[in-house]
N, C-alpha and C positions, 0 to 999 in steps of 0.2 A: 575631577570633575566640577569643581567649584569655577576654577579659573576656564571653564570651555562654555558650564554657564552666564558666568559675567563675560564671557568675550561674545560669547550671543545674545545678551541682552545689548549689546554694548553698541554690535553690528546694526540691530532693530530699530537702539534708540539713532542711530547713525542716519538709517534710511528714510527715517518718520522725519529727522530733519531737513534732510535734500528735497524730500516731499512737498515740505511746507515750503522750503527756498521755492520752490518752483511756484506753486502756486499761489504764495503768496508776490511773486513776482506777476505772473502772470491775473490776480487779481486786481492791482496794482494798475496794470495796464489797461488791461480790458474786464471790465467787470460785467458789463452787462453778456457780453459774450460767455463768459464764465456760467454766470448762473442759467441763459439760456441753454446751452450746453449741457448741464448738471438735468433740466429737467427732459431734456432726449436722450437722454443717457438712460434716464430713468424706464421713458417711455418703449426705446431699444429693449432693454432687459423685461420688460412686461407685458408685450404684445404676444408672446411667442408662445406664452399659457395659454392667456384669453384666448386665440385661436385657437391651442389645440382642444382645450376646455369645451368653445364651440363648438369645435370637429366631432366633439363625445356629442354632446343633445344630438345634434346633425345623426349621427350612424344608428342614436334609439329613437329617432320621430319615427324617420325613414324605416329603420325595421319592424315600428310597433303600426308603421301606417301600411308598411307593407302584406303585413298580419291580419289585419282588419281591412285592407282591401281599400282603405279611404286615405287621401293625402290631404291633412286640415291648416288652415293659416297660420296655426303656429311652425310646420315646417318648413312654411314659406321665409314665416319673419325670422325664422333661425338662418334659412340657407342669405338671408340678404344681410345678415349680422353676420354670418361667417365671412361674405364680400365684403362687407365692409369694413371689416378686421383685416383680409389681406392686402385693401387699399390702402388700411393707413399702416401696418406692417413693413410694405414697401415705400410710403411716402415718409415717413419715420426713418427706414432705413438711407436711404437717398440722404435726408436730412443732417444725420449723422454722417455721414461722409463728405458731404459739402460744411458740417461746423470741425471735423476733422482737419479739413483740407485748411481753413479760413486759422482757427489754431495752430497749425502745424505750421502756416507760412508766419505768423506773427509770430510766435516761439522762436521759428527760424533766425528770422532778422533780428528782432530784440535780443538775443543771446551772440551772433555776432557779432551786432553792436558793443553790445559787453564786452565780449571778447578784443577789440580792439582800442576799445578804450582805455580797457585796463594795459593793454599791451601801449598805448600810449605814451603812457607814463611811467612804465617798469623802468627801474635802477639798472645801467648799464651791466651794476654789476654781474647780476642774476643771469646775463647773458654768455658773460665768461665762465659759468661754473658748468658741466657736464650732466651732473646733480637737477638743475633747473631746467636743462633743455628736453630730457624726459618728460618730467613734470608738465611742460610748454608742451611738447608731444603730443599726451597723451591729453590733454587737455583740450589741445587744439583740432585734436584728428576729432570732425564731426564736431566741434564742440558746439553747434547750433542743431546738432542730431537729438544728444543723449539725452536735454530737457526734455524735447519735445517725443521720444524714445518714452521717458520717464511719466510724464504726462499721459499719453497713452496707455500704455501699461496702468497707469493708475485708475483711467477710465472703463478700460476692457476689466480690472478686479469689480468697480463697481456694477455694472452691467451685471456680469455674470456673478455675481454675490446675489444679485437681486435673484436674479434666474435662479437660480442653485436655491435659496432659501422659498422658494415657491412650489422650484419641482420636489423640492425635499419634504413642506407638506401633504403633496400630492402622494410620493410613493408610500412615507410613514403611516399612512393614514389606512391605507389597503393593505403594507406587508411589511414592517420592522426587519426584515430578515433580507427584502430585498435591497434594501438603504446598507445594512451591514455590509452585503456584497460591493454593491457601489463604492463603500467609504474605505473597504480593503484593496477597492483596484487604484481609489486615487493616492493612497498611501504609497502603495507602490511608483505608482507614475511621481507622485514627488521625489521620493530619492531617487528613484534616476535619473530625476529631471535637474535637480538638486546636482549629481555627481557629476552631469553633464558640463552643465555652465558652471560648476566651480571650477573643473578642468581647463575648459573653455578660456573664460578669465586667467585663471595665472599662468595660461601660457603665452596670449595676449599680452599681458602685463611684463610680463620677461621679456616677448619679442620684439617691446618696444625699439629697442637698441638695435636692433640684426635688423628691425625694418628702417631705421631713417640712414641703415647705414648700407642696404638695400637700394634705396631710394636716392642717396647720396650718389653711387658709382652707377646708378641709370641716367641720373642730371646730368654725370660729369662728360656723356657720353653728346648731349644734347645740345646744351650750354654754348651760344656762338661763341665765345668768348672762352670758352677751351678748346673748339675745336681743332684751327690753326697748331695748337701744338701737342695734340692729342693725336695728328693724323703725322707732324713730321717726325714725331720721335715712335710711331707707331707703336701706339700705346693702345687701340683701341679694341684689339684683343684680349690684352691683360686687363682690361677694367670689366669687359663683357666674361669673361671666367669669372670676376671677382662677383658681379653683379650674377650672374645663375649659380657658381657655390652657395652665394647667403641664399635665394629665393629654394634651389635643392632642399635645403636646410630646412626652410620657414615650410614649405612644401609637403616636407614628409612628416613634418607632426602634426599640420594643418588635417590631412589624410586618415593617419592615425587616428585625430580626434573625430572623423567622422565617420569612421567606422566602428566605433565604439557608440557614438549616436543612435547609427540606423541601427545598430544590434539590440539597444536599448529599445528602440521604438519599436521591434516587431515585438519582442517582448512585452511589450504593452497594447500593441492592437491585441496580440491572441490572447492576453487577460480579458481587455476591455468587451470585445466579439466574443468569448466564451461564457460572461457576465452575463449579456444582452440576449445574447442565443437562450441560455438555462430559464431567465425570465419570460419571454415569450414561451419557447413551449409548456412552463408550467400556465401561464395564464392560459394557454392554449385548450390544458385540458380543464380549466375554472370554465372557461367559455361552455364545450363538452358537456359539463358537469353541471349547467345550468348557475352556476354558481354568483357567474359576471354578467353584464351585457357584454356582447359584440362593439358598443360604443364605450364603455369600461376598458374593454381590451386594448383596443387602438388607443385610450389615452394612457395607458398607465405601460404600455408598451413606447408611446411616445414621450413620454414621463422618464424613466427610466432611461433609455437612450440619451433626451438631453439630457438629463440630471451627471449621467458618465462624463456625457460631452463637454457640457458647460464645466462642469467640477474638474475634467484636466484643463481646460482654457482658465479656471480660475488655478487653479494648482502652476501651469507653467507664467502665467500671470506675474502672480506675486513674485513666484521665483526669479522671474525677469525683470521684476523689477526692484527685487532685491540687487541683483548686479548693474538693472541700468543707474541705482541710484549708488555704485561705486562707479558707475564713470563719469557724473556728475558732481560724486569727491572732488575727483582732480578738479574738477574744473571750479569747485567751490576753493579748492586748494591754492589753487592759481588765485582767484581772484581776494584771497585774503592775505597775500602777500602785501607787506608795508612797502610803499615806498618811499625812500627818506628824501628823495628832494623834488621827483613832482610829484600831484595826484594828490597832495593835501590842502586844506582850506591854510591860504595864505592873507587871508583878511588879516587885518593889524599891522604886518611884516613891513617896514619900511621899502621903498622903491627908489633906485639907483637913480641921483637929483641928477637932472643935464647941465651941462656946465659946459660944452661945445666941445667936450672930448676932453678935457682936462682932467685923467681919469689918476689916481695912484694906485698901482698895485702892488704888491706885498708879500710875497712868498715868508713864511717864518717857521722854520727847520720843519718842511715838509717833506713825508715820508707814503709812500705810498707803495704797495702790493695787487696785485690782479687776484684775482680768487683763482685759487688753486694752483698758480705757480709757487717755486723753492722761493727765490728771493725777492727781493725788492726793486720794483721798477725806480722809486728814487729812495735817495736817503739824505736825509738831515739840509732837503734842499731850501736855500733862502737868498732871495735879489731883492733887490727895489727898482720897480720904471716910475719913474717922477713923471709928475702931470705932463703931456702933451710932449713925450720922449718918443720916439724910434726905437725900438730893441728889438737884436737879434740874437736867437737863441742857436748854437752851433755845437753840431759834432757829430760823430759816427753814428753808423745804423746803432739801435740799440741804445742808445747813450739817453733816451727819457724827454727825450726832445717834445712827440705829439704826447706824452703823458702829460707830460707838464699845461700843452693843450687844452688836453680835453679835463683837465681841473680846473684849470682858471674857468673853460665855458661852464664849466660846474655838471658835467654830464655824469663824472665820477664825485666822490667826497676823499680827501686824504684820508689814509689809517692814521696817520700823527700830524699833528702840526697844524695853521692853519693858513687860509688864504685871506689876505686884506683889500680889500678895493674901500679907499677913502677912505683909511683908518679902521672901518667897519670891517666884522668878518662877512665873507662871500655867502655861507650858511644862513646870517639874519638878513638878507635882502627876499625882498617874492619872486621868487626866481623866472617864473611867468614874465614878470618888468623886467629882470634881469635881459631874458636870453632877448626880450624887444630890442635891446638897447645894444646887442655886441653885434659887428658883423664878421664874419669868420667863413674861410675856407678850406674845405679838410682838402689833407693828402690826393683822397682819392677820389675823384671828382666826380660827380652825379651825370648821366647823362637821361634828362627827363625827357619821356616820350611827347613832348610840347611844340610849339613854334618856337623859335628863338628869342622871339620877344615874351611870351606867355614865362620861358623858362627863365628870361633876366627878371619878370615883374613878381615870382615866385620869391623872392629875395624881399619882398614884403609888401605880402600881400593887403598889411593894413591901408595902400594907397589904391585908390580907385586905378585900374586896368587902364580905362579908357582918358584918362587925365593923367597917364603916367609917360604917354609916349614921347616929349621930349627928354626925359629925365632917363628912359632907357634907352636912347640911340646915343643921349652925352654916356653911358655907362659902356657904350658896347666901342667907341672910340677911345677913352679910355683903358678901355681891358686891350686893346688892339686885333680886336676880333678883325675889325675891319674899319681901314684907314678912311673912307670918304662916307659921305649923308647918303650918296649915289647906290652904294654899296648896301649900307643898312637898309633901302625903301625897295633894295633888290630881295632882301636874302631874311629879313626880322621876319618876314609871314614861312616862311618855310620848317616844314619838321626839322627836329636836331634828330630823329631816328625813322628808320623806314618800316615800324613793327606796324604803325596804321595807315599814316600818311604818302601816299604816292608822289607829291610836289614835299619831296625831302632828301637830307644829305647825313652822310655818317661824319660826325666832325675826329678830325684825326683827336692825338692824344693833346700836341697840343694844342687844336681848338679847341677842345672841350676843356681844359685847365683855364681860358682863354674866357672863356661863356662864365666859369663861375668863377670868376674874376669881377664882369661884369655883372653879375648875379649880387656880389660882397660889395661894389661899389654904389650900384641900385639903392641899396638896406640903406649906407648909410649911416654906419652903425658909430656910438659913441666913442667905444672899443674897441679894436678891428684886431683880428689873429689870425695870421696866415700859414697853411702848412705847407712847404713849399711850393710857393708859388710860380715859379720861373722851372722846375723840372723834366718839364716837358719840352719846354722853349729852347730854340739855337740862337745863339751869345748873343746875336744882334737885337732878336726879340726880346731877347731878357734884361741887357742894357735898357731899352723902350719901357719897360714893362717898370723897372724901378724907379726911374724917373717918374716916371704915372703913379706910383705908390707915395714918394718921397713927396711931389707935388699934391698929390691929392690930402694925402694923411699928415699935411705940416699943420704943427700946433693940438693933432688929436694922439692919444695914447694909444700903437700900435705897436703889436709884437709879430715880430716875423722869422717863422723857422726854415731853415734853410741849409743846406751841405754846397751851394754854390756860397764864391766867397766875396767876388767879384761887388764894387759899389759898396763892400760893407763900412767905407771907410764914410758914407753918407750916417749910418745909423749914430744915434748918439749915447747907444751901450750895446756892449758885444756881452752877451753871458756865454760861458763855456762851457759844455755839459762831457765827463767822461763816464761810463759805468754809474749812471743817477747820481753822480756826484758835478757841482758844480766847482772847479779847478778852477779859472779863471773868469773875471769880471773887469768891464773895461773899454776905453773910446777903444776904436780900429789905430790909432798912433802911439797909446799906451801897451797895450796888447803885442804890437810890433816893436817896439820896443824892448817888453822882458823880454822877447825870444822864450818863449815857453813854445806849448802844445798849439795854441793859436798860430803862433807865429811861421810851424813847419806845417802846419794845415795849409795858410794861405799861401806859401811859399812853392810847397807842392801844385796847389791849383794855378797859380800864375804862367806857371810855366806854360798851361796848354791855353794861355794866351797871350801870347806875345809870339 
């Protein structure tokens, strides 16, 4: 019992923390709107009971006037007051809707940005963790709506609390017994509604993974990159069956919950109507016995009905606030994740000194394992790239080449060992400054929905777009995407995706790779890392590309990851990986003369070019 009480208290405290989190954030961003909204919501809670009381006075005044045959000035004043209250109530209701709309828009936009900003800095290691995927999915699911929902639930609580307090005073004054009936009705409503919400919340939480899987099977059938293979292999019906099976399971559980909630609603409504009808009959008897006036009757009936109605709203708002708060807990959990690489205050950390790109790179006993993986991707890797060298990283698929690139770019940190740039640990540098001085091309080239020239320019947005025309043209020529300046003028204004523009084209794999290379060349990085820069190119284009790389990056420290071993004799150093371990290192001639693993790889590939 003590544990249950402790758990309940902890849940209440957590709900309060979530609410304070929302209110503090709202007050910080919109203090005047927040203060004004509190005044409006107080008015919304009080004007209905004021109208009901004036209506009572109106009925009593009319009854007396009808009995005496005279309608005095008092009756006219009461009518005018009642009309003013009706107009005021209508105005306040619309004002509330406007304030709600404005608050909702502010909250929606602000928390969407907050989520995006957090994801911008999130350590990539979290993205490899399925557990984090569920946290991200729950926090991302209407991330902008849950804070808004919690805020509005809190507002509803304030409004209904004011209304319930006012009506309670009226009802208790005339009959404490009525108040008891109303309280019993509300207690039953509370427990029924709480049970329903608890079941739904638990189901939604447990269904997170199932929903993600359902969305995956649905998306596979719609994404342009998947469609050709899905059609060729006849997979449409297979994925459709998978999607429908997951949807059937989700729908079955959803319908069960819906039926249970409807049954509870029927019981609650019957209890409410019974209490209201009993009060009406009792009050009607009091009117007949002349113990209360007709105005008292209308006021008390209205009071009981409103007390039960607003009390039910208050109860459901409290419960919904609690569960909306739990949804906000997921957002807070996501926002509280500590990023070890980005997102921290970098002030005071040294910046990478510009020295014409002649940086020394050292991996010292580096090991690394991806989150959830059974084995290391890298094991005790050590090598040195001297300032200004062009080094090649070679090896079979899965040997750890791309992992080394990610570590050198500090997208991940090593599990063991350290990486040094110019003799200083990579972790000691200001990471954003470091990123600004690194040029990189990833294996999976991204096709942004921009024009050709803008797709190149985003490689270095610190340069003014209007002043970058010549540099963009030079990068396009060096990448080999276009051979002449006339071709560049003709094509650089075209969109690289048909998603938005009519004047567009879909680049082939080789063209997309050249476009990514142009972006890297335009960046003019001090340290350049290229992951499979020629994987989609034909042999002739590959040869021209390597010539451009070696010419352009002469004297700049460059690391090139590749399966292709042609032109490796132009590299200053070749590092050979197998199963996450460096097994050979040296110049092309040294490795060939040793007749080891690299020699066998080179000999096998050479046959295809002879």
